[in-house]
N, C-alpha and C positions, 0 to 999 in steps of 0.2 A: 504494500500500500504506500503510495507516494506521500511526501510531506504535505503537499497542498490538500490532499484528501483528508488526512488525519487532522490537519488544522481546521478544515471545514466542519468535521464532525464535532470537534470540541467547541466550536463557536455555536453550533446548533444546540448542543447540550446545555451550554451556558445560558442561551436565550430561553430555552424551555424551563430550566431551573429558575430563572428570574421571574417567569410568568406564573409559576405554580403557586397556588394559594398557600399561605402560611397556616400551619396548624393552629387551632384556637388556643388561646392562653388558658392554662389550667387555673381555675378559680376555686378556692376552697369553699365548700358548702357553708351556708350560714344557717343559724337557728331560725325557726319560724319567727318572723318579726311580729310585733304587736300590730293592731289595726292601724291602717293609714289614717292620719288626721286630715280629713278633707276640708278644704276651705268653704266658707259660706257660699261662694260662687257656685260650687257643685250642687248645693241644695237648691239654689235658685234655678239652675239649669234643669234639675230633675222636675221641678214644678212646671217649668215652661214646656218640657217635653210631655208631661202628663196632660196638661191643659190642651196642648196641640192635638194629641191623639183624641181626646174627648171631643174637641170641636170638629175634627175630621169625620167623626161618626155621627155628627148632627147635633151635638151639645144637648143631648136629652137629659132631663132631670126627672127622677121619680121620687115622690114623697112617701116614705115608709115609716114616718114617725108614729103613726097610730096602728097600722096593720101591715101585714106582709103584702108585698106587691105581686101582681100577676106577672109572670114571665112572658110578656107580650113583646113583639118586635117593635123596634123604634124606626126612625127614618131611614136607617141603614142597618141591614142585618148580615150576619156572617156568610150566608149563602149568596148574597147579592154580588154580581160581577165586580162592582166598584170596590167591594171590600176584600176581594181575593188577595191582592198583594199585601194588604195590611195584616191579615191574619198569618200569611206566609212569613212575614217579618217576625212575628211573635214566635212562631214555631222554630224559625231559624236561630233565634236567640238561645234555644235549648238543644239545638242539634238534632231535631227529629226529621232527618232527611227522608227516611222511608215513608213517613206519614205525609210529608210534603209531596213526594213523588206520586203517591196514590191520589192525592187531591188534584194534582196537576193533570193527571190522566183523565179524571172525572170532569174537570173543568173544561179541558179541550174537547171532550166528547159531548159536553153539554148535558150530562146526565150523571146523577149520583147513585144510580141503581147498582147495587152490590158493592158500593164503596166501603161500607162498614162491615166488620166481622160480626159474627154472632155474639161474641163476648162483649163487644162494644155496644151493640144494640141492647143486650141484656143489662148493661150498666148505664142505662138512660141515654145512650147515644142516639142521635137523630140521623136518619138516612138522608143527609143533605151535605153539600160542600162545607167542609170544616165542622160538620156536626157530629162526627163519630167520637171525638175526644174533647173534654172540656179544656179550654185554653186560658182560663183565668190566671193560672200560675205562670204560663208562658208569657202572658201580657206583663205581669209584674216583673218577670225576669228581663223582658225586653226593655222596660223603662230603666232598670238598673244598668243594664249593659250599655244602652245608648247614652245614658248619663255619664258613664265612665267610672262606675263603681266596680272595683275589682272582685273577682271570684272569691278571694279570701274574706272580703267583708260582706259579700252577698252571693252565696253559691246558687247560680241559676239552675232552675229545675222545672220540669213539666208538672211536678206535684208540689203542692204547698207544704206538705208536712216535712219534706226534705230540707228546705231552707228555714222553715220555722224552727225545727229542732237544732239546726246549725246555729241560728241566731240566739236561741235560748242558751246553748252551751257557751257561745262566745260571750254572752252577757254575764254568765256566771264566772267566767274566767277573768274578764277584763273590767267588769264593773262599769264605771263612768267613762272608761277609755274605749269601751266597745262602740262600734259605729251604730249599732242598734241595741238599745237597752230594753229588756223585757220587763213588763209591769203587769200586775193584776189589774183587771178592768176596774175594780172597785177602788184602786189606789191612785190611779193616774188619769187625768183628763187629756185626751189626745188633742194635738194641734196640727196645723198644716204641715205635711211632710211625713208624719208618723204613719205607721201601718197597723191596721186592725184586722184581727183574724177570728173567724167563727168556726164552730164545729157544725158539720152537716150530717152527722150520724142520726139515725132514727131515735125516737123517744125511748128512754130507758138505757141508751148506750152513749148518749152525748156527755161531754165533759163541760164544765162551766168555769174552770179556773186554770191558771197557769200551773199551779201546784200539781193538779191532776195530770197535766201533760208531762211535767217533769218526771212523774212516777212511771209513765209508760213510754218515755222518749225512745224513738226508733220504731215504735209500733205503727201499724197502718191505721189511718183515720182520715175520713173525708173532711176537707176543710175548704174555706174560701177566705181570701184576704183582699182588702182594698187599701188604697192610699188616701189619706185624708187630704182633701183639697182646701178645706176651710172649716170654720166653726162660726156659730152664732148662738145666742142664748137659747138653750133647750135643744140644740141640734148639732150634729156633725155632718158635714157634707163629704162624702167619700166617692172616689172614682175607682171602678173596677172593670176588668175585662170579662167577656162572656156573661155579662149581666143583661138580661133581656136581649140576647143574641147580638150584643154589641158592646162598645165601651160606653158606660153609662154612669152618671152621677146620681147617687142616692142620698136622700136626707134621712138620717137616723136620729132617733130621740136620745137625749141625755137627761140626767137629773140636774138639779139646780147648781151642782158643783162641776158640771161638764162631763161626768162619767157616763159611759154608754149604758143604755138600758138593754136588757136581753128580751125585749118584747117581740121582735121580729127575726132576729138572728141570735144564735147562742155564742156571743162573744166570749172568748176565754183568755185573750192576751192582747195587749197593746205594746207595740214596739216603738219606743221613743227614738226618733231620728236624731242622732247626735252629730250629724254633719254640720259643720260650721259652729258647733258649740264647744266641742272639746278643743284643747290647745296642745301644741307640741310639748312633750315632756310632762304633761299632766298625769 
């Protein structure tokens, strides 16, 4: 092999070596950090996103201060074509791609026939676009994800009980430093930005307190959670997903001190939103 050829090979190898990506630096693992101290701007952003979603669904308000409301459709319902991408976004927040794909096929075919499984229909699923599975937890998860709240502070889930239990445990561990602090319904009056959760089990099986949920934490239980949009004397205004087949604001009754009454929903916990309240190093 001539000198010129050898010299050419070494030049090529040198160029290739120079273009090769460097191996990633080795970083020592760190212990699980405490909850991030989010600024007040994050809380304001969450409320803007919540309000925007509600308005896109027609800004419907239901008065449930005296009696339970009928689950009737509002100006925009989950199966309406204009709502399709909205609900798709909620399910995307929890990674349910298989369910999304199923609904895309039905939507393109213009028919929801045979969309739902027998188990889904047996669990109160509706044979309609996005009607097979309840999406109220996916909606809450979407709000948190879009706001920019990390999984560590709010683990997104298609089921309320998974993030409810995670927030209860974080509250017990971190106290006032927790992003969401769990309170008994009778001890704390919710304000805008807080989250309120109710038991949806049948009579005789429902729980009414945070203490009861703590004793069974990790166990299966049907729930529903809303985000408080505002308060007024004698009422809490809360926005939730999959309420009357859409994103709806509901007026719930409170006592004179602002505590939720269990007259139409079996509230068992209020999560105080500590975003913008906690301070670094506190």
